C-alpha positions, 0 to 999 in steps of 0.5 A: 277766038275769045281771049282768056282774061282774068280779073285785075290782080287786085281782085284775085282771091287768096293772093298776098302782097310782098314788097309791092308784088302780088303772089299766090301760094302754090300747091307746095306753099311756095309763093308764085308771082301773079304776073308769072302765071298763065292767064287760064290758070288765074281764070281757073283760080278765080272761077273755083274760088267764086263757085266754092264761095257760093257753095259755102254760102249754100252749105251754111244756108242748108245747115241753118235750115236743118237746125231751124227745122229740127227746132220747129219739130222739137217744139211741135213734139213738145206740144203733142207731149203736153196734149197727151199729158206726157210730163217726163222727158218729152224728146221724141226718139225713133223714126217718125213721119209728119204729114200735111192735112192734104197728104201731099207733103211729109217730113220724116225723121230717120235714125241710123245706128252705127254698129260694130261687132265684138269678138263674140262674132268670131265664135258665131262664125266658127259654129256656123261653119261647123253647122254648114259642114255637117248639114250642108244639104239642109242649110244650103239654099238659104244659110250658106249664101247669107253667111258667105255674104255677111262675113265677106269683110269689106274694104274697111274691115266691116261685116254687113249688119243687115245680112247678119240680122237676116241670119239671126231671123232664120230658124234652123233645126239644130241644137247649136242654133240658139247659141249661134244667135246669142253670140251674134246678139252679144257681138253687136254694139251700137256705138252711136246713132245719126238722125236724118231729116228728109222732106217729101212732096207728092209727085205727078202720080201722087207718090211721095218723092224726096225733095233733094237737098244735096248737090249730087241729087239736085237737078237743075229743073226750070222750077229750081231756077224759077225759085230765087235763092236767098242769096239772090234775094239778098243781092236784089234787096241790097241793090234796091236799098243802094238805089234808094240810098242814092236817091235820098242823098240826092234829095238831101243835096236839094232840101238840106238837113232837117234842122234847116226847115225846123224839126217841129215842122212837117217838112223837117220831120219828114226829112228826119224820118227819110234820113233815118230810114236811109241810115237803117238801110245802110245798116241792113246792107252792112249786115247782109254783106257781112253774112249776118243772119 
């Protein structure tokens, strides 16, 4: 049986030192000495911190990708506006789809309105109930189920906007119907609009398939693991730069400083360029380790 062994106390994330003793805050904020904690609890703590650190990195990467993608699309929209002589506000609004020349890739912008309903909706409901009671035989098959579903308030106290719009599109031969529709229209208020960006590619059957970017929808396919993440690329680059820096230091120990050969000599200039490259590599490593883009 494999023993559960956490990392050394010095490496435990979120810990603090008090009087030379290392503590972790408990659920209620009280400090618990690390030495008094079970090994499996410490291991679980470290695992959760490690995974959530990766999740935070990935979330930030997706957020940057989202921002850069929208900026690129906005720039393309501005070029289109210029092409067609649109001189006023060139910010395109509404749903739109961008398609590659071969039709195999798409980027879609979709807008979703957040809707609330005012007190006018109660007046519409009263008139609908009266209409149904008086004309149940005529209104029954379509209107009654829609009304029952649309006005069935959910856990958050909201009605269903799509079902209300479906009721609005019906044509009921009753003189009260235009007023019912007007009350529904007057009740609806758009309080804000959310814009979504989605990416698609052609699947095996040629149908456009969504490229999942959320953790719940993403699947650990071989293709996903074959594509190195930006974090892994940065880690590999840092490892390469570190190895290069070690070799340059070894060369410096053998050949000395550039001035020892004369800065105007080919040897001195070569050493100067080499050491300058090492300094630049160290700077890049410091930036990537600090999370700098």
